[in-house]
Backbone as a printed PyTorch tensor [residue, N CA C, xyz], in Angstrom:
tensor([[[-25.2340, -23.6650,  99.0780],
         [-26.5050, -22.9830,  98.8930],
         [-26.2420, -21.5020,  98.6180]],

        [[-27.0260, -20.9460,  97.7520],
         [-26.9260, -19.5420,  97.3930],
         [-28.1250, -18.7980,  97.9650]],

        [[-27.8790, -17.6630,  98.6200],
         [-28.9530, -16.8340,  99.1670],
         [-29.0360, -15.5500,  98.3570]],

        [[-30.2540, -15.1780,  97.9690],
         [-30.4930, -13.9640,  97.2020],
         [-31.4170, -13.0570,  97.9990]],

        [[-31.0790, -11.7790,  98.0750],
         [-31.9030, -10.7910,  98.7550],
         [-32.1220,  -9.6250,  97.7980]],

        [[-33.3690,  -9.4020,  97.3990],
         [-33.7060,  -8.4380,  96.3570],
         [-34.1490,  -7.0960,  96.9360]],

        [[-33.7810,  -6.0070,  96.2590],
         [-34.3510,  -4.6910,  96.5270],
         [-34.4790,  -3.9620,  95.1880]],

        [[-34.9270,  -2.7190,  95.2030],
         [-35.2010,  -1.9870,  93.9670],
         [-33.9530,  -1.6880,  93.1370]],

        [[-32.7730,  -1.7570,  93.7400],
         [-31.5470,  -1.3770,  93.0530],
         [-30.6300,  -2.5420,  92.6810]],

        [[-30.9830,  -3.7660,  93.1030],
         [-30.1340,  -4.9080,  92.7860],
         [-30.3820,  -6.0840,  93.6980]],

        [[-29.3910,  -6.9690,  93.7690],
         [-29.5270,  -8.2060,  94.5350],
         [-28.2620,  -8.4230,  95.3680]],

        [[-28.4580,  -8.6430,  96.6650],
         [-27.3560,  -9.0640,  97.5250],
         [-27.2890, -10.5800,  97.4500]],

        [[-26.0930, -11.1110,  97.2480],
         [-25.8990, -12.5380,  97.0340],
         [-24.9050, -13.0770,  98.0590]],

        [[-25.1940, -14.2620,  98.5850],
         [-24.2150, -15.0210,  99.3600],
         [-24.0500, -16.3390,  98.6150]],

        [[-22.8470, -16.5480,  98.0630],
         [-22.5530, -17.7340,  97.2670],
         [-21.2930, -18.3840,  97.8190]],

        [[-21.4290, -19.6000,  98.2840],
         [-20.3180, -20.3620,  98.8530],
         [-19.5420, -19.5420,  99.8890]],

        [[-20.2940, -18.8480, 100.7460],
         [-19.6990, -18.0820, 101.8360],
         [-19.1970, -16.7040, 101.4490]],

        [[-19.2850, -16.3380, 100.1830],
         [-18.8400, -15.0280,  99.7180],
         [-20.0530, -14.1360,  99.4730]],

        [[-20.0180, -12.9330, 100.0500],
         [-21.1060, -11.9750,  99.8720],
         [-20.7230, -10.9540,  98.8110]],

        [[-21.6610, -10.6580,  97.9060],
         [-21.4470,  -9.6250,  96.9040],
         [-22.7810,  -9.0970,  96.4180]],

        [[-22.7300,  -8.0380,  95.6350],
         [-23.9420,  -7.4040,  95.1450],
         [-23.9580,  -7.4090,  93.6170]],

        [[-25.1030,  -7.7290,  93.0600],
         [-25.3390,  -7.6010,  91.6190],
         [-26.2290,  -6.3630,  91.4280]],

        [[-25.6970,  -5.3680,  90.7760],
         [-26.4530,  -4.1410,  90.5500],
         [-27.5080,  -4.3490,  89.4660]],

        [[-28.5490,  -3.5530,  89.5470],
         [-29.6760,  -3.5980,  88.6160],
         [-29.2000,  -3.5740,  87.1570]],

        [[-28.3040,  -2.6440,  86.8090],
         [-27.8370,  -2.5100,  85.4210],
         [-27.1210,  -3.7720,  84.9440]],

        [[-26.3370,  -4.3860,  85.7960],
         [-25.6260,  -5.6110,  85.4150],
         [-26.6220,  -6.7370,  85.1300]],

        [[-27.6410,  -6.8620,  85.9520],
         [-28.6570,  -7.9000,  85.7620],
         [-29.4280,  -7.6540,  84.4640]],

        [[-29.7640,  -6.3930,  84.2020],
         [-30.4680,  -6.0640,  82.9570],
         [-29.6020,  -6.3740,  81.7400]],

        [[-28.3220,  -6.0400,  81.8000],
         [-27.4150,  -6.3350,  80.6850],
         [-27.2700,  -7.8410,  80.4660]],

        [[-27.1760,  -8.5950,  81.5450],
         [-26.9680, -10.0460,  81.4500],
         [-28.1930, -10.7730,  80.9140]],

        [[-29.3910, -10.2580,  81.2250],
         [-30.6140, -10.9530,  80.8230],
         [-31.2940, -10.3500,  79.6010]],

        [[-30.9890,  -9.0820,  79.3060],
         [-31.6680,  -8.4060,  78.2000],
         [-33.0990,  -8.0250,  78.5390]],

        [[-33.4250,  -7.9810,  79.8230],
         [-34.7760,  -7.6500,  80.2860],
         [-34.7160,  -6.4750,  81.2490]],

        [[-35.8660,  -5.8160,  81.4330],
         [-35.9320,  -4.7810,  82.4660],
         [-35.9120,  -5.4720,  83.8320]],

        [[-35.3180,  -4.8150,  84.8050],
         [-35.0930,  -5.4070,  86.1260],
         [-36.3530,  -6.0310,  86.7410]],

        [[-37.5050,  -5.3470,  86.7460],
         [-38.6940,  -5.9580,  87.3690],
         [-39.1710,  -7.2410,  86.6820]],

        [[-38.8190,  -7.4290,  85.4080],
         [-39.2710,  -8.6010,  84.6600],
         [-38.3390,  -9.8060,  84.7680]],

        [[-37.1610,  -9.6180,  85.3520],
         [-36.2120, -10.7140,  85.5470],
         [-36.7210, -11.5930,  86.6770]],

        [[-36.5190, -12.9020,  86.5740],
         [-36.9690, -13.8080,  87.6340],
         [-35.8190, -14.1740,  88.5690]],

        [[-36.2010, -14.6640,  89.7310],
         [-35.1960, -15.1270,  90.6910],
         [-34.3800, -16.2740,  90.1040]],

        [[-34.9830, -17.1080,  89.2940],
         [-34.2630, -18.2210,  88.6560],
         [-33.1950, -17.7010,  87.6970]],

        [[-33.5090, -16.6310,  86.9570],
         [-32.5360, -16.0560,  86.0310],
         [-31.3420, -15.4680,  86.7880]],

        [[-31.6000, -14.8240,  87.9170],
         [-30.5060, -14.2810,  88.7290],
         [-29.6420, -15.4220,  89.2510]],

        [[-30.2650, -16.4850,  89.7020],
         [-29.5170, -17.6410,  90.2050],
         [-28.6140, -18.2240,  89.1120]],

        [[-29.0930, -18.2230,  87.8750],
         [-28.2830, -18.7290,  86.7520],
         [-27.0930, -17.8170,  86.4500]],

        [[-27.1950, -16.5370,  86.7790],
         [-26.0570, -15.6230,  86.6180],
         [-24.9720, -15.9850,  87.6300]],

        [[-25.3840, -16.3680,  88.8260],
         [-24.4530, -16.6430,  89.9230],
         [-23.8210, -18.0220,  89.8040]],

        [[-24.6280, -19.0370,  89.5110],
         [-24.1500, -20.4220,  89.4780],
         [-24.1990, -20.9810,  88.0590]],

        [[-23.2330, -21.8330,  87.7340],
         [-23.2240, -22.4570,  86.4070],
         [-24.3740, -23.4280,  86.2230]],

        [[-24.5960, -24.2950,  87.1960],
         [-25.6650, -25.2900,  87.1270],
         [-26.4350, -25.2960,  88.4400]],

        [[-27.3050, -24.2810,  88.6440],
         [-28.0280, -24.1950,  89.9140],
         [-29.0860, -25.2800,  90.0570]],

        [[-29.3330, -25.6720,  91.2860],
         [-30.4300, -26.5910,  91.6000],
         [-31.6740, -25.7380,  91.7850]],

        [[-32.4740, -25.6470,  90.7370],
         [-33.6460, -24.7730,  90.7580],
         [-34.8900, -25.5860,  91.0740]],

        [[-35.6940, -25.0410,  91.9960],
         [-36.9590, -25.7040,  92.3250],
         [-38.0400, -24.6440,  92.4760]],

        [[-39.2620, -25.0650,  92.3740],
         [-40.3860, -24.1510,  92.5170],
         [-40.5910, -23.2980,  91.2750]],

        [[-41.6000, -22.4510,  91.3550],
         [-41.9450, -21.5630,  90.2460],
         [-41.0680, -20.3170,  90.2830]],

        [[-40.6490, -19.8220,  89.1150],
         [-39.8770, -18.5750,  89.0950],
         [-40.7440, -17.4040,  89.5340]],

        [[-40.1330, -16.4440,  90.2170],
         [-40.8430, -15.2390,  90.6610],
         [-40.1580, -14.0180,  90.0680]],

        [[-40.9500, -13.0910,  89.5320],
         [-40.4300, -11.8430,  88.9850],
         [-39.9200, -10.9590,  90.1100]],

        [[-38.8070, -10.2580,  89.8690],
         [-38.2790,  -9.3490,  90.8740],
         [-39.3080,  -8.2740,  91.2040]],

        [[-40.0470,  -7.8050,  90.1990],
         [-41.0920,  -6.8130,  90.4290],
         [-42.1250,  -7.2680,  91.4330]],

        [[-42.4170,  -8.5570,  91.4910],
         [-43.3660,  -9.0930,  92.4670],
         [-42.7100,  -9.2850,  93.8320]],

        [[-41.4330,  -9.5900,  93.8450],
         [-40.7230,  -9.8420,  95.0980],
         [-40.5280,  -8.5630,  95.9000]],

        [[-40.1670,  -7.4590,  95.2430],
         [-39.8390,  -6.2280,  95.9600],
         [-41.0370,  -5.3330,  96.2450]],

        [[-42.2130,  -5.7430,  95.8670],
         [-43.4220,  -4.9520,  96.1440],
         [-43.6390,  -4.7280,  97.5900]]])
């Protein structure tokens, strides 16, 4: 299971027991979108090759409000 924790500057990730941070600029470069418009599903796809995605995607801008 992958855990994502969002803030205004990036995302803290725990993936297979390893903790790391994805900075805002890296996420924007990877998706081609502004950080608030990226969804949690898109971030999960950056971390995992074939993530098990469920539920509706949520924009980071809505999550960090």
